[in-house]
C-alpha positions in Angstrom: 73.6 54.4 -152.3 73.2 51.3 -154.4 70.4 51.4 -156.9 69.3 49.0 -159.6 66.3 50.1 -161.7 64.6 47.7 -164.1 62.4 48.8 -167.0 60.9 47.5 -170.1 58.2 45.2 -168.9 54.7 45.0 -170.1 52.0 43.0 -171.7 52.9 40.9 -174.7 51.2 38.1 -176.7 52.7 34.6 -176.7 55.5 34.4 -179.2 56.3 38.1 -178.8 59.4 39.9 -177.6 60.4 42.3 -175.0 63.6 44.0 -174.0 64.3 44.6 -170.3 66.9 47.0 -169.1 68.6 47.5 -165.8 70.5 50.6 -164.8 73.0 50.4 -162.0 74.3 53.1 -159.8 76.2 53.3 -156.5 78.3 50.2 -157.3 81.5 49.5 -159.3 79.5 47.8 -162.0 82.3 46.5 -164.0 83.6 44.1 -161.2 80.3 42.3 -160.8 78.7 39.5 -162.6 75.1 40.4 -163.1 72.0 38.2 -163.0 68.4 38.5 -164.2 66.0 36.9 -161.8 62.2 36.4 -162.0 59.4 35.5 -159.6 56.1 34.3 -160.8 53.0 34.6 -158.6 53.1 32.0 -155.9 56.5 30.7 -157.0 60.1 31.0 -155.7 62.6 33.4 -157.1 64.3 31.9 -160.2 67.7 32.9 -161.7 67.2 33.0 -165.4 70.4 34.5 -166.8 73.9 35.4 -165.7 76.4 37.6 -167.5 80.0 37.7 -166.3 82.2 40.7 -166.1 83.7 39.9 -169.5 80.3 39.2 -171.1 80.0 35.5 -171.0 76.5 34.3 -170.4 74.7 31.4 -168.9 71.0 30.8 -169.1 68.5 28.7 -167.3 67.2 25.7 -169.3 63.7 27.3 -169.3 64.9 30.3 -171.3 67.9 28.9 -173.1 67.8 29.9 -176.8 65.0 32.5 -176.3 66.6 35.0 -173.9 69.8 37.0 -174.5 71.7 39.0 -172.0 74.1 41.8 -172.7 75.8 44.5 -170.7 77.4 47.9 -171.2 80.1 48.6 -168.7 80.3 52.2 -169.7 76.6 53.0 -169.2 76.4 50.6 -166.3 73.4 48.8 -167.8 72.5 45.1 -168.4 69.7 44.2 -170.8 67.6 41.0 -171.2 66.3 40.4 -174.7 63.3 38.0 -174.5 62.0 36.3 -177.6 59.4 33.6 -178.2 57.7 34.5 -174.9 55.4 32.0 -173.3 52.7 32.2 -170.7 55.1 30.7 -168.2 57.5 33.6 -168.6 54.9 35.8 -166.8 56.7 37.2 -163.7 58.3 40.1 -162.1 61.8 40.4 -163.4 64.7 41.8 -161.3 68.4 42.4 -161.9 71.0 42.0 -159.2 74.6 41.0 -158.9 75.4 37.4 -159.0 75.6 36.2 -156.3 72.9 38.7 -155.3 73.4 41.5 -152.8 70.4 42.0 -150.5 70.6 45.8 -150.6 70.6 45.8 -154.4 67.1 44.4 -155.0 65.0 46.9 -156.9 61.3 47.2 -157.7 61.6 45.0 -160.7 59.6 45.2 -163.9 56.5 43.1 -164.6 56.1 40.9 -167.7 52.8 39.5 -168.6 52.5 37.1 -171.5 48.8 36.7 -172.5 46.7 36.6 -175.5 
């Protein structure tokens, strides 16, 4: 059974940092590019970061220079380090393969940026 479990979200002040983590099981993690997605209230799902199987990354313009993605192919985890957080980063954050697999969507982790 495929399972992706996100963690690390919370409440943070503008300018602060958070580190999200995603643990994968039930898939051959090493063969998949992974993505971090987010959905803000009332908005569509947005792809914010992608990391390839060999560790190359690509970020959305909205987070470029502030977010960093990494993966551990031994632990089957992918992390999202978020710095200089802004109000508009408030959203539910999800990891999935890239392209996404419907059965892989997890519960996500909520990030709230507020003073």
